[in-house]
N, C-alpha and C positions, 0 to 999 in steps of 0.2 A: 718396570713397575708391575708388580703382581698384585691382583686383588683376590680376596678370599670370599667365596660365597658364604653368606650368613654373617659376615663381619663388615664387609665393604659394599657388597652388592647382593641382590637376591638371585641373580642368574649368571651363569658363566658366559663368556664370549662364545664358546662353542654352542651352547644351548640357545643363545640369542641368535646366532647365525642360522640354526635349524628353524627357529621360529620365523625368521625372515623368509627363508626358503619355502616354508609351508604356508605362509600367509600373504606373500606379495609376488606379483608377476615379475619375472627377472628383468624385464625392460622398464619397469616403473621407476619413477624418480626416487621413490622411497628406497627401493631395493638397490638401485645403482649407487645412491648416496651411501647407504650402509656398507655395501660391498666394497666401495672404494676406500673405506677407512682402514687404517692399520689396526692390528689387535690392540695396541697401546691406546689409540684414540677411542676405540670401542669401549675399552675399560674405563676411560675417563668419562665418556658419555653415560655408561651404565652407573658409574659411581655418582655422577651428578644427578641422574634420575632417581637413584635410591635416596639421596638426601632430600630431594624435593618431595618424593612420596612420603618419607618419614616425617616431614613437616606438616602434613595434612592433619586436620582435626578428625580423628577416627574414634569409633566407639570401642569400648573394652579396655583391656590392658595387655601388656606384654604377656605372652604365655608363660615365660620364665623371667623372673626379675633381672637375672644377670645377662640376658641376651642383649646383643649390641643394637640390633635393628628392631623396628616396631612390630614386625610380623615374624612368626605366627602370633595370634591373639588369643586372649582369654575373654570370652563373651558372656555377659550376664544376661540371663533369661528372665524377663519380667512379664508374665502373663501373655497377652496378645502382642506385646511390643515386638517380640521376636517371631515373626511369622514365616520367614524363609527357612528352608532346610539348611543344615550345616553339613558340609561334606568333609570327610577326612578329619573328623574330630572325635574325641572321646569325653565322656563325663568324668570329671575329676572331683571326687570328694563330696560334692553337693549336687542336688538335682538342679540347682539354679545357675550353674556355671558350665560352660563348654570350653574345653581347652583344645585349641588346634594342635595337632601333633606335627604339622609341617606347614610350610608356607604354601598357601593355596595357588593353584595354577593362574587364577585371575591376577594375582599380585605379580607373579613371574612375567606374565604377558604384559602387564602394565609397565613393568620395569623396562622392557624392550621398547614399547610404544613411546614412553616418555623420553628414553634415550634417543630414539629415532627423531622425535619432534625437535629435540635440542640440536641434533646434528643438522637437520633441515634448516632450522633458523640460522645456524652458524654458516651454512653453505649458501644461504640466500634463497633457497627453494621455499615454496609456499606449502604449508601444511596446517590444516585446522585453524586458519585465520592467524597463523603465527607471525605473518608480516605485520599485521595490525598490532599484535602484542609487542613486537619489537619496537615499532614506532612509539607506542605508548610508554614503553620502558625508557625510551630516549627522551621523553618529555614532550613529544609532539602532541599538541592539543587539537589541531585541525589541519587539513590540507585540501587542496583543490587541484584537480586534473581535468581540464576541459570543463564539461558540464557536470562532472562528478565531484562531489565534495563530501568530506566526512568530518565530524567533530566528535571528540572523545570527552567523556565526563572526567572530572578531576580525580575520582576514586579508582580509576582503572590502571594507573601507571604501575601498580605492584604486580601485574600479571607476569612479567618476565623476570622479576627480581628474586625468584625462588620461592615465593609464598604460595603460588598457585601452579597447577599443572598446565603445561603447554598443550598436551595432547588430549583432545576430546575423547579419543578411544581409551586412553588410560583413565580418565575421569569416569567413564562408563564402567570399565572393568573393576574399579575400586568403589563404585557406588554402594555396594553392599555394606561396606565398612564406614561410610560417611556418617559423621555425627551431625544429625540434623535437628536434634532436640534432646531433651533430658527426660528419661523415663523414671517415674517414681514407682518404686516397688513396695 
C-alpha cells in the first residue's frame, strides 16, 4: 500500500520518522511504539490521522478548490479577527484573503502526533488520556478500582470515533485553524 503526500496524508513515513527522532527520546514509549511499526502500518496510522484532522471544524477554505485534503488553507482577514501572523503565505487577488502556498509545519507535525496517539491507543499504551477516550468509545459510563472511581458524561463517547483528535499535542498544533466562532466582515 503506497500513500501519496497531499492526497492521502500530509507527511511521508520518512519525514514522520525524522519528526519522531527529533522530538522523542529513543527509549520513550512513544518512540519505541512508533519505531516498532512497519512502514505499512505507519502509512495506515498517518492516513487515519489525516482523515481525523480533515474532519475538524476549521476556518477558511481549501487554498485550491480541487485539492484533496483540507490543507493548505485560504484564510479571510476581517479587521482585528485575524491577529496572528501568517507564515508561508502570499496575498492572492484581494487584500482580504491570504492563500497558503504549502501545508504549514504545524499541520505536518499534528499529522504525526495524531498518528502516534492512534498507534498508542491500539497498542494499549497510555497517551494524553487516550485510555479514557477508548473506554468512552466502548460505551463505558463509569468504573471503580479500589477507592478510585470515574464517571463519564453521556456526550463524551464520540471522542474515539473519529470526530475528535486523540492527541492533545495535535489539538494544540492545529489551534490556529480552529473555528471557534463566526467573524462578520
